[in-house]
C-alpha positions as CSV (number, residue, x, y, z in Angstrom):
1,M,-60.9,-15.1,-54.1
2,A,-60.5,-18.0,-56.5
3,S,-56.9,-16.8,-57.7
4,G,-55.4,-16.9,-53.7
5,S,-57.0,-20.4,-53.2
6,I,-55.0,-21.2,-56.5
7,Y,-51.9,-20.1,-54.8
8,L,-53.1,-21.9,-51.5
9,D,-53.0,-25.0,-53.2
10,D,-49.5,-24.5,-54.8
11,M,-48.7,-24.1,-52.0
12,R,-49.7,-27.4,-50.3
13,L,-49.1,-29.4,-53.1
14,K,-45.2,-28.3,-54.0
15,P,-44.2,-27.9,-50.4
16,E,-40.3,-26.7,-50.0
17,V,-38.6,-29.7,-49.9
18,I,-35.4,-29.3,-47.4
19,D,-32.4,-30.4,-47.6
20,P,-30.3,-32.8,-45.1
21,P,-26.9,-31.4,-43.2
22,K,-23.7,-33.1,-45.4
23,S,-22.2,-35.5,-43.4
24,E,-19.2,-33.1,-42.0
25,D,-21.7,-30.5,-40.6
26,L,-22.7,-33.4,-38.6
27,M,-19.5,-34.5,-37.4
28,E,-18.4,-30.3,-36.5
29,V,-22.0,-30.3,-34.2
30,G,-21.1,-33.3,-33.0
31,E,-17.6,-32.0,-32.1
32,H,-18.8,-29.2,-29.8
33,V,-21.8,-31.9,-28.4
34,N,-19.6,-34.6,-27.3
35,N,-16.2,-31.8,-26.4
36,P,-16.7,-31.4,-22.2
37,D,-14.7,-28.1,-22.9
38,Q,-17.8,-26.3,-24.5
39,H,-19.3,-26.7,-21.6
40,A,-17.8,-27.1,-18.8
41,P,-18.5,-24.0,-16.2
42,K,-15.7,-22.2,-15.5
43,S,-14.7,-21.7,-12.0
44,N,-15.8,-18.8,-9.6
45,L,-11.9,-17.7,-9.5
46,T,-11.5,-17.7,-13.3
47,V,-14.5,-16.1,-13.6
48,A,-14.1,-13.2,-10.9
49,S,-10.6,-13.0,-12.3
50,S,-11.8,-12.6,-15.7
51,V,-14.2,-9.3,-14.1
52,H,-11.7,-7.4,-12.2
53,E,-9.2,-7.0,-15.7
54,L,-12.7,-5.3,-16.9
55,L,-12.4,-3.0,-14.0
56,E,-8.9,-2.0,-13.9
57,C,-8.6,1.3,-15.2
58,P,-6.9,1.3,-18.2
59,V,-5.4,4.5,-17.1
60,C,-3.4,4.0,-13.5
61,L,-3.9,0.3,-13.9
62,N,-5.7,0.2,-10.3
63,A,-9.1,-1.0,-9.5
64,M,-12.4,1.1,-10.5
65,Y,-14.4,1.6,-7.0
66,P,-17.9,4.3,-7.6
67,P,-17.9,6.1,-9.6
68,I,-17.0,4.4,-12.7
69,H,-17.4,6.3,-16.2
70,Q,-18.1,5.4,-19.3
71,C,-17.4,6.8,-23.0
72,S,-20.8,6.8,-25.5
73,N,-18.7,3.8,-26.8
74,G,-18.8,2.2,-23.4
75,H,-14.8,2.4,-22.5
76,T,-14.7,2.9,-18.3
77,I,-12.1,5.0,-16.5
78,C,-12.3,5.4,-13.0
79,S,-12.8,8.5,-11.2
80,T,-9.4,9.7,-9.8
81,C,-8.5,9.3,-14.1
82,K,-11.3,11.3,-15.2
83,P,-9.9,14.3,-15.1
84,R,-5.8,13.5,-15.8
85,V,-6.8,12.8,-19.3
86,H,-9.2,16.3,-19.5
87,N,-12.1,14.1,-20.3
88,R,-11.1,12.8,-22.8
89,C,-11.5,8.7,-22.9
90,P,-8.2,7.4,-23.4
91,T,-9.3,4.3,-25.1
92,C,-11.2,6.5,-28.4
93,R,-10.5,10.2,-27.3
94,H,-13.8,10.5,-27.2
95,E,-15.8,13.0,-24.7
96,L,-16.5,11.2,-21.7
97,G,-19.2,13.8,-20.6
98,N,-20.6,12.5,-16.9
99,I,-21.9,9.1,-17.8
100,R,-21.5,6.4,-15.6
101,C,-21.4,2.9,-15.7
102,L,-24.4,1.5,-13.6
103,A,-24.0,-1.7,-14.6
104,L,-19.9,-2.6,-13.9
105,E,-20.4,-1.3,-10.6
106,K,-23.7,-3.7,-9.6
107,V,-21.1,-6.4,-11.3
108,A,-18.2,-5.1,-8.4
109,A,-20.6,-5.1,-5.8
110,S,-21.1,-9.0,-5.9
111,L,-17.9,-9.9,-6.6
112,E,-15.2,-11.4,-4.0
113,L,-12.2,-12.2,-4.8
114,P,-8.0,-12.8,-2.5
115,C,-6.7,-10.1,-0.9
116,K,-3.8,-9.2,-2.6
117,Y,-1.3,-10.8,-0.2
118,H,-2.6,-14.2,-0.3
119,T,0.7,-15.1,-1.9
120,L,2.0,-14.1,1.8
121,G,-0.2,-15.7,3.7
122,C,-3.3,-14.0,3.8
123,S,-6.1,-16.4,3.3
124,S,-9.7,-13.5,3.5
125,I,-11.9,-13.7,0.5
126,L,-13.0,-10.1,0.4
127,P,-16.8,-8.3,-0.9
128,Y,-15.0,-6.4,-4.2
129,F,-16.0,-2.7,-2.4
130,S,-14.1,-3.5,1.0
131,K,-10.9,-5.3,-0.3
132,L,-8.9,-2.0,-0.4
133,K,-9.3,-0.9,3.2
134,H,-8.5,-4.5,4.0
135,E,-5.6,-4.5,2.4
136,S,-4.3,-1.4,4.2
137,R,-4.6,-3.1,6.8
138,C,-3.5,-7.1,6.0
139,T,-0.9,-7.7,8.6
140,F,0.3,-10.0,5.9
141,K,1.1,-6.8,3.9
142,P,5.3,-6.2,3.7
143,Y,6.5,-3.5,5.3
144,N,9.0,-0.4,4.1
145,C,12.2,0.2,4.2
146,P,12.4,1.6,7.7
147,Y,15.7,4.0,6.9
148,A,15.4,7.9,6.4
149,G,18.6,8.8,4.9
150,S,18.0,7.8,1.3
151,E,14.4,6.9,-1.0
152,C,15.1,3.1,-0.1
153,T,11.9,1.3,-1.8
154,V,13.0,-1.8,-0.8
155,V,9.5,-3.9,1.2
156,G,9.5,-7.4,2.8
157,D,9.1,-9.1,6.1
158,I,10.8,-7.8,9.2
159,P,13.6,-10.9,9.3
160,F,14.0,-9.8,5.8
161,L,14.0,-5.9,6.8
162,V,16.2,-6.5,9.7
163,S,19.3,-8.0,7.6
164,H,19.2,-5.3,5.0
165,L,19.5,-2.9,7.4
166,K,22.2,-4.0,8.2
167,D,24.1,-5.3,5.4
168,D,23.1,-2.8,2.7
169,H,22.7,0.3,5.4
170,K,25.1,-0.7,7.7
171,V,23.5,0.5,10.5
172,D,23.9,-0.1,14.1
173,M,23.2,-3.4,15.8
174,H,22.4,-3.6,19.2
175,N,21.2,-6.3,21.7
176,G,19.7,-4.6,25.0
177,S,16.7,-2.9,26.3
178,S,18.6,0.4,27.4
179,F,21.4,2.2,25.4
180,N,23.9,5.7,25.9
181,H,24.2,7.0,22.4
182,R,26.6,10.3,21.9
183,Y,26.1,12.2,18.6
184,V,28.3,14.6,17.6
185,K,28.7,17.4,14.9
186,S,30.8,19.5,14.0
187,N,28.3,22.8,12.5
188,P,25.5,22.2,13.7
189,H,24.5,25.7,12.7
190,E,23.6,23.6,9.0
191,V,20.5,22.5,10.5
192,E,19.3,21.3,6.3
193,N,22.3,19.1,5.9
194,A,23.0,17.9,9.4
195,T,23.5,13.5,9.1
196,W,20.1,12.2,10.7
197,M,21.2,8.4,12.2
198,L,19.4,5.1,12.8
199,T,20.2,2.2,15.4
200,V,18.3,-0.6,15.4
201,F,17.9,-2.7,18.6
202,S,16.6,-5.8,19.1
203,C,15.3,-6.9,22.4
204,F,11.8,-8.9,23.7
205,G,12.1,-10.9,20.6
206,Q,11.4,-7.3,18.9
207,Y,13.1,-5.4,16.8
208,F,13.1,-1.2,17.6
209,C,14.5,1.4,15.3
210,L,15.6,4.7,17.1
211,H,16.0,8.0,15.5
212,F,18.2,11.6,15.2
213,E,18.1,14.7,13.4
214,A,17.8,17.9,13.1
215,F,15.1,19.7,11.3
216,Q,13.4,23.2,10.8
217,L,10.2,23.3,13.8
218,G,8.7,26.9,12.3
219,M,11.5,28.8,11.8
220,S,13.3,27.1,14.9
221,P,16.1,24.4,14.3
222,V,15.3,21.8,16.9
223,Y,17.2,18.1,17.0
224,I,14.6,15.0,17.8
225,A,14.9,11.5,19.1
226,F,12.1,8.9,18.6
227,L,11.8,5.3,18.3
228,R,9.8,3.2,16.0
229,F,8.8,-0.5,16.8
230,M,9.7,-2.8,13.6
231,G,5.9,-4.3,13.6
232,D,2.4,-3.1,13.5
233,D,0.5,-0.7,15.6
234,S,-1.6,-3.5,17.7
235,E,1.9,-4.8,18.8
236,A,3.8,-1.2,19.0
237,K,1.7,-0.7,22.3
238,N,2.7,-3.5,24.4
239,Y,5.9,-1.2,24.5
240,S,7.0,2.2,25.9
241,Y,10.7,3.8,26.0
242,S,12.0,6.7,27.6
243,L,14.8,8.9,26.5
244,E,16.8,11.5,28.6
245,V,19.3,14.1,27.7
246,G,21.2,16.7,29.9
247,A,24.1,18.2,31.6
248,N,25.6,20.7,33.8
249,G,22.8,19.6,35.9
250,R,19.7,20.4,33.8
251,K,17.6,16.9,32.2
252,M,15.6,16.6,29.5
253,I,13.1,13.4,29.6
254,W,10.7,12.4,27.0
255,Q,8.5,9.0,27.5
256,G,6.3,7.7,25.0
257,V,5.0,4.9,23.6
258,P,7.2,3.7,20.1
259,R,5.6,4.3,16.5
260,S,4.8,1.3,14.3
261,I,7.0,1.7,10.8
262,R,3.7,0.9,9.2
263,D,3.6,5.0,9.8
264,S,6.3,6.9,7.7
265,H,9.5,8.3,9.3
266,R,8.3,11.5,8.2
267,K,4.6,11.3,9.8
268,V,6.2,10.4,12.6
269,R,9.1,13.1,12.9
270,D,6.3,15.6,11.5
271,S,3.6,14.7,14.5
272,Y,6.6,15.7,17.2
273,D,6.3,12.5,18.7
274,G,9.6,12.3,20.8
275,L,12.1,13.8,22.6
276,I,12.5,17.4,21.2
277,I,15.5,19.9,21.7
278,Q,16.0,23.5,20.5
279,R,19.1,23.8,19.4
280,N,20.2,27.0,21.9
281,M,19.6,23.5,24.5
282,A,21.4,20.9,23.1
283,L,24.5,23.5,22.4
284,F,24.4,24.1,26.3
285,F,23.8,20.5,26.8
286,S,26.5,20.4,24.7
287,G,28.5,22.5,26.9
288,G,32.3,24.2,25.2
289,D,32.1,26.9,23.1
290,R,28.6,26.3,21.3
291,K,30.6,25.5,17.7
292,E,30.1,21.7,18.4
293,L,27.2,19.4,19.1
294,K,28.3,16.6,21.8
295,L,25.0,15.1,23.2
296,R,24.6,12.0,24.9
297,I,21.2,10.8,24.9
298,T,20.1,7.6,27.2
299,G,17.4,5.0,26.7
300,K,15.4,2.8,27.8
301,I,13.0,-0.2,26.2
302,W,10.4,-2.1,28.7
303,K,7.1,-3.9,28.0
304,E,3.9,-3.0,29.6
305,N,2.4,-5.7,31.8
């Protein structure tokens, strides 16, 4: 007990002396305190942008949506790319397993971001999980080139695409809402190699694309003609069109609604949404020795009230 008292007394008599900070240390602290950049809050846009970068999949570089997976080291990957990398983390090569990054998913749920087409005029600010759906339907989204004869990757607004079709693809341009087209092919039995055609019509202040081509419907070779509207589907529904082909006292008529060029050429063709003519009937309309295709298709576009 006595020795314990002596020890405590020594502590009281000899307090520890703490040296004051040096002047340069004070200067350094002062600089941090007085520098507004050190404490200025980041803007919401900057924070959102930083979080958005965290939500970018390291493999496909697309935004990640639940379930977001992570490895044992915390590296994340989207659910689509997880099987592509054979369940191995692309960053550290550790096995991914089935660990969910719930924290990042919760952060994403609280995030709001501008539409990726904001530079084209869209002013929408969207919750993270609604952004993808909005962008797929956004009216400011650029259109794909409607030319179907090659894998054209050009995108843009309607005036740009009209000029592109005229200058780069050399398509026929016509004014007016009625037309009379003649299609000729020297060897109609070569269905796979039949040349498709595209004509652009300008009427009612809008542009329409008329397609005509040959393809296989099951085992039967057929020709199809259909109209596409250069604009969104909501506007396309304001118009109707008719196509007519015939000869020798016979006639086939098709009436429908033009499809938006938001729907790909192949999607419209494969849905058979147009005037379909069996090859035997097409050759019958052609007359002669049935060795050459000569079809005359007339049509009309009108605006519904």
